Structures are given as C-alpha cells and as structure tokens.
C-alpha positions in Angstrom: 12.3 6.0 30.1 15.2 7.8 31.7 15.2 11.5 32.5 17.1 12.6 29.4 14.6 13.5 26.8 15.1 15.3 23.5 12.5 15.8 20.8 13.2 14.2 17.5 14.8 16.8 15.3 12.3 17.1 12.4 14.8 18.3 9.8 13.7 20.4 6.8 15.3 21.7 3.6 17.3 19.0 1.9 15.8 16.3 4.0 12.4 16.3 2.4 12.9 13.0 0.7 11.1 13.8 -2.6 13.7 12.1 -4.8 13.1 8.8 -6.4 14.6 5.7 -4.8 18.2 5.2 -6.2 18.7 2.2 -8.5 21.8 0.4 -9.6 24.0 1.6 -6.9 24.9 -1.8 -5.5 26.1 -2.7 -2.0 24.2 -2.3 1.2 20.4 -1.7 0.7 21.0 0.6 -2.2 17.4 1.8 -2.6 17.7 3.7 0.8 21.0 5.5 0.3 19.1 8.8 -0.6 17.0 8.8 2.5 19.4 7.6 5.3 21.4 10.6 6.7 25.0 10.0 7.5 25.3 7.0 5.2 28.9 6.3 6.2 27.9 6.1 9.8 25.0 3.8 8.9 27.3 1.5 6.8 29.9 1.4 9.6 27.3 0.5 12.3 25.8 -2.3 10.1 29.3 -3.8 9.9 29.7 -4.1 13.6 28.4 -6.9 15.8 25.1 -6.2 17.5 25.6 -5.4 21.2 24.1 -7.8 23.7 21.2 -6.0 25.6 18.7 -7.1 28.2 15.7 -5.4 29.7 15.0 -5.8 33.4 11.7 -7.3 34.4 10.6 -4.7 36.9 7.7 -6.8 38.0 10.3 -9.1 39.7 13.4 -7.1 40.4 15.4 -3.9 39.7 18.2 -3.1 37.4 20.5 -2.6 40.4 19.8 -6.1 41.5 20.4 -7.5 38.0 23.7 -5.6 37.8 24.8 -7.1 41.1 23.8 -10.6 40.2 25.5 -10.5 36.9 28.7 -9.0 38.4 28.9 -11.9 40.8 29.1 -14.2 37.7 31.8 -12.1 36.1 29.4 -10.5 33.6 30.0 -6.8 33.0 26.9 -4.8 32.5 26.0 -1.1 32.2 22.8 1.0 32.1 21.7 2.8 29.1 21.6 6.6 29.6 18.1 7.0 28.2 16.3 3.9 29.7 16.9 2.6 33.2 15.6 -0.9 32.5 18.0 -1.5 29.7 21.4 -3.0 30.3 24.3 -3.7 27.9 26.1 -6.9 28.8 29.5 -8.2 27.6 28.3 -11.7 26.7 25.3 -13.8 26.3 23.1 -14.3 29.3 20.7 -16.8 27.9 21.9 -19.6 30.1 22.0 -17.7 33.4 19.7 -18.3 36.3 18.6 -14.7 36.0 17.2 -15.4 32.6 15.4 -18.6 33.5 13.9 -16.9 36.6 12.4 -14.2 34.4 14.4 -11.3 35.9 15.4 -10.2 32.5 14.5 -10.3 28.8 17.0 -10.4 26.0 15.8 -7.6 23.7 17.5 -5.1 21.3 17.5 -1.6 22.5 15.4 -0.3 19.5 12.7 -2.8 20.3 11.7 -1.1 23.6 10.8 2.1 21.9 7.3 1.2 20.6 6.0 0.4 24.2 7.8 3.5 25.5 6.0 5.7 23.0 2.7 3.8 23.7 3.1 4.6 27.5 0.6 2.2 28.9 -0.6 2.8 32.4 -2.2 0.5 35.1 -5.7 1.9 34.5 -5.6 1.3 30.8 -7.1 -1.5 28.7 -4.4 -2.5 26.4 -4.2 -4.6 23.2 -0.9 -6.0 21.7 -2.4 -7.0 18.3 0.8 -8.9 17.0 2.2 -10.1 20.3 4.7 -13.0 19.7 7.3 -13.7 20.8 6.3 -11.5 23.8 9.0 -9.0 24.4 6.7 -6.0 24.0 3.8 -7.8 25.8 6.0 -8.4 28.8 7.3 -4.8 28.7 3.7 -3.5 28.5 2.8 -5.6 31.6 5.7 -4.2 33.5 4.7 -0.6 32.7 1.2 -1.4 33.7 2.7 -2.7 37.1 0.9 -6.0 36.4 -2.6 -4.3 36.8 -5.3 -3.7 34.3 -6.5 -5.8 31.4 -3.8 -6.7 28.8 -4.8 -8.7 25.7 -1.8 -10.4 23.8 -3.1 -11.5 20.4 -1.2 -13.9 18.2 -2.8 -16.0 15.4 0.1 -18.3 14.7 0.1 -21.5 16.9 3.7 -22.0 16.5 4.5 -18.4 17.6 2.0 -18.6 20.4 4.3 -21.2 22.1 7.1 -18.6 22.4 4.6 -15.9 23.6 3.2 -18.2 26.3 6.6 -19.3 27.4 7.8 -15.7 27.9 4.6 -14.6 29.6 5.0 -17.4 32.0 8.7 -17.0 32.5 8.4 -13.3 33.4 5.4 -13.9 35.7 2.9 -11.9 33.7 -0.5 -12.3 35.5 -2.7 -9.6 33.8 -2.3 -10.9 30.3 -4.9 -12.9 28.3 -3.7 -14.7 25.2 -6.0 -14.6 22.1 -5.5 -16.2 18.7 -7.5 -14.0 16.2 -6.2 -12.9 12.9 -5.2 -9.3 13.7 -7.2 -7.8 10.8 -10.3 -9.7 12.0 -10.0 -9.0 15.8 -13.6 -8.7 17.2 -14.9 -5.2 17.5 -16.9 -5.9 20.7 -14.3 -4.2 23.0 -12.6 -0.9 22.9 -9.1 -0.2 24.2 -7.2 2.8 25.6 -3.9 1.7 24.1 -3.1 -0.5 21.1 0.2 -1.6 19.8 0.6 -2.9 16.3 4.1 -4.1 16.0 3.5 -5.4 12.5 4.8 -8.4 10.7 7.4 -6.8 8.3 10.3 -7.5 6.0 12.7 -7.0 9.0 15.3 -5.1 7.1 16.2 -3.4 10.4 17.6 -6.7 11.7 20.4 -6.7 9.2 23.1 -6.7 11.9 22.1 -10.2 12.9 20.4 -11.5 9.8 22.7 -11.3 6.9 20.0 -12.4 4.5 18.4 -9.0 4.6 21.5 -6.8 4.2 20.8 -6.1 0.5 17.1 -5.3 1.3 13.9 -7.3 1.0 12.3 -8.1 -2.4 9.6 -5.9 -3.6 7.2 -8.9 -3.7 7.7 -9.4 0.0 7.4 -5.7 0.8 4.2 -5.4 -1.2 2.6 -8.5 0.3 3.4 -7.4 3.9 2.2 -3.8 3.2 -1.2 -5.1 2.2 -1.5 -7.0 5.5 -0.1 -4.0 7.5 -2.8 -1.7 6.1 -5.6 -4.1 7.2 -4.0 -4.4 10.6 -3.7 -0.6 11.3 -7.3 0.0 10.2 -8.7 -2.7 12.4 -6.5 -1.5 15.4 -7.8 2.0 14.9 -11.4 0.9 14.9 -10.8 -0.9 18.2 -9.7 2.4 20.0 -11.8 4.3 22.4 -12.1 8.0 21.7 -8.9 9.6 23.0 -7.1 6.3 22.7 -3.5 5.9 21.5 -2.4 3.6 18.7 1.4 2.9 18.1 2.4 1.4 14.8 5.9 0.1 14.6 8.1 -2.1 12.4 11.7 -3.2 12.2 12.1 -2.4 8.6 13.2 0.6 6.5 10.7 0.2 3.6 8.5 3.3 3.3 5.8 1.1 1.7 5.6 -0.6 5.1 6.0 2.5 7.2 4.8 5.9 6.1 2.6 4.5 3.4 0.7 2.4 5.9 0.3 5.4 8.2 -0.8 7.5 5.3 -3.4 4.8 4.4 -4.9 5.1 7.9 -4.9 8.9 7.8 -6.7 8.8 4.5 -9.5 6.5 5.5 -10.0 7.4 9.2 -10.1 10.6 11.3 -6.8 9.6 13.0 -4.4 12.3 14.3 -0.7 11.7 14.1 1.1 12.8 17.2 4.8 14.0 17.0 7.1 11.6 18.9 9.6 12.7 21.5 12.7 10.5 21.9 15.7 10.8 24.2 18.3 10.5 21.4 19.1 11.4 17.8 16.6 9.9 15.3 15.2 10.8 11.8 11.8 12.1 10.9 9.3 10.2 8.8 9.4 10.7 5.0 7.1 13.1 3.2 7.5 11.4 -0.2 8.9 8.3 -1.7 9.2 7.5 -5.5 6.0 8.8 -7.1 4.0 8.9 -3.8 3.5 11.9 -1.6 2.5 11.4 2.0 0.6 13.8 4.3 2.9 16.3 5.8 2.1 14.8 9.2 4.1 11.7 8.5 7.2 13.9 9.2 6.2 13.4 12.9 7.0 9.7 12.7 10.4 8.4 13.9 12.9 6.4 11.9 15.7 4.8 14.0 18.8 3.6 12.1 21.5 1.3 13.6 24.0 4.3 14.0 21.6 6.3 16.2 21.7 4.1 19.3 24.1 1.2 18.2 21.1 -1.2 17.8 18.9 -2.4 15.0 16.6 -0.3 12.9 13.0 0.6 13.3 10.0 2.8 12.6 7.5 4.2 15.2 4.3 6.2 14.7 1.9 7.4 17.4 -1.7 8.0 16.5 -4.7 9.3 18.4 -8.4 8.8 17.9 -10.0 12.1 18.6 
C-alpha cells in the first residue's frame, strides 16, 4: 500500500443505521438508500463506465517497467495515489504481451483491499479459502515475495481452471491448489493468515453487471448468507492463536456482511480489529431492519463506487486471541 494512509472515519450520530430498510422507493437498489451516504454521488458513480485497472505482478516486474512497456504501445497509464502496484489504463490490455507474460493482472481497484488488509508476510502460512479466479491468490503470493506456504482452495472444478491458469501465468511457485468445500476444509493445519473472499450476491459489481443494478433477490441473499456463516466459522477454527482472518465480499447486503461477522462474534471468541484505509470509506452497520449487531461491527469497512471510482465491497479484519 502507498504511503498515504487515513483511518476509516467511523461516523456517529445520524449514521447509526438503525432505520428499517426502505421499501417501495424504486430505482437503483432502493433497499440501501437509507444506509449509503452521499446517495447522489453513489448514483452518479454507478452510471459511469468502470475504469480499466491492472495490478503489477511484483514477482516479475515493477510498475515503472509496466508503465514504460505500455507507453511504448501507445497505452496511457497512471499510478493510483494509495497503491503503487495499481495502474489505471485508458484501454483494455487483455491482449497485450505484458498480460500474457504475467506481468500484470486485470483487477478492479476495490478488489485489492482484502489482501492489503490481510497483510500476509513471507514467514506466514496463508490460506485463501475461496480462491478462484486467482486475483487475490496471486496478490497474496506477491506480498509474500513468493516465499512461505500458500494454500489456494477452490471446490469448483470449472473455477479451478481459471485459478490454475492465473497461478501459472503469473509464475506463482509457492501456492498449492486444493479442492475442499470451504466449510469442510480439514482442521489438521493451522494458519497465520486466512482470507475468506466469500461467494456473494455481487451487488458491488453493478457497474459492469447490469443484472444486479436493482439488487439481488432475498432468496439469493439468504441462501448465500447461510453458506458464508459456515465458511467464516470454519476459517476461524483454522487460525492459529494470534492469527488474522479477513472476511470480504463484493456486495452491499448486510445479511451477507455485518450479519455474517456478528454470527462469528457470537459463536467464537474472535476480536474485530478496526480497519485503516488510505481513502474515504464508510463504517460497518450497527443495525439493519429488526436486527442489531455488536457495536464492534462499526469497525468494518464498506466501500462504495463513489469512494474510489471502482466497484463496491465490504471488508472485516478479525483476530483469534
């Protein structure tokens, strides 16, 4: 992460989110209008095309080298002020030699945050419990400098193909691919760092997936929330004492975010750690509908499209005492 750091501003007062979800308001994701600050900025950002962003694979090159290579092809690129490995480009780079050589990975800006918050180091044993298609796995490997054990788990055979392709393309040598159901991952090993980038309703991808612009169905949200609660419990049970678990999604639904974290806090002795981010973000909710969450959930981070001109997401950092 770049040198510019600013703690998430955990707002109080009117931003306690104790109101019931709005109904019947129509338009863009109406159920969230009461919890998303600066609704007009959110709406405007959702109406703009998603910027093209790539992450430099620091195991093979530097951002400076990628910038020079792209410039030679007439592709304009610039660094993000808060993350040196991220570059915004003025066109698609999927067919460039730099992409095929594994010098870069096409990835939304918001998607680098879970691994940044996880902060894996070369001496850590790390588990990416829901690894496909591999963007976060390869980012973890780069932050580990290609050293230390990294387990990338993906139960879906179809999705494993994308994971394997990206691990191979970016030259990741310290990753082992496993295919367990995440909620049943064997308890024989303990890890220093675990990422659960959970399967979710993907409402935060609304800038590129028009099908989710009005929000996911409650049936979909409920089904996924049940899985997410099983995943976060198993991940926590796989942590060593003092280990860190990051839970993340690319959705706005509190049922898949704060409610899942609250479920873990209720059933385990987990400690929720406040998150420091280098840009404007929103705190986690303390209540939604008829459900109140532990006050600690205010320490989670909600990222909306207007915050960093990207997609949306949710991140929570938890520690096992």
